[in-house]
N, C-alpha and C positions, 0 to 999 in steps of 0.2 A: 471320052475316053473315061475310063476309071483312074483312081489313085493308082490299081493295081500296074495298069499298063502304061502310066507315065512316070512310075519309078523305075521300071523295066526299061522304058526307051531310055528317062537320063541318064540311069544306069550301064545301057549298052554304049550309048551315045559318048559318055567319058573316059569307056577301057579304050574304046577305036579311036578317040581322041589323043588319049594320050599316050599309047604303042604308036601309032604317027606321030606324035610330036618328038615319042623318044628316038623312033628311028631317024628321022630329018633333024631336028633340032641338037636335043641332048638327051641323055637317058637318064635324067632326072627325073623326068616327065612319069617316067613308072611309079615313083611316088603316088602319084596322082589314081595310080589302078590299083595299087594295095591299099590305098585309101578307100576305095569304092568298094573294095573286094570285105575289109574287114568291117565297113559298115553295115554292107548285107549280113554278113556273118552273127555282128551283134544285134543286128535288128529282129534274126531269126530266132534270137536266144530271147531277147528284153521285150519285143513287140515295140522296140522306140525307134522310131525313123525319121527323122528333121525334116528329109524331102515329102516326107504323108505329109507332114505341119503343115511345109508352104503350101506345097499344093492344093490341101484343103481352103487356105485362106484365098487362093486363085480363086475355087470355087469349082473345082475340079470333083466330083461324085464319086463317093465312096462306095459304090455299088461294084461287084467283083463276086468271084468265086472264094478268095481267099482273105474277104474284109470281115470282120465282126456282126456286122448287120446283116449281111445275106442270109437267106434261108436255105437250109440244107434241101437238096431234090433227090 
């Protein structure tokens, strides 16, 4: 699994979990959805993604179509 796929999986999981928690527990869980969405937007503009740093430290490879180290095909 690449960091790109891991980030997408993490973001999707957090969004689905927060929507489920908002439905069954409390609407305040939608703030987690907002946080994930805002983090995705800021990382698209700045290139800084805290989840990517954590995944790299965990040993997940950086190869992928959107990684800076990949070669164009």
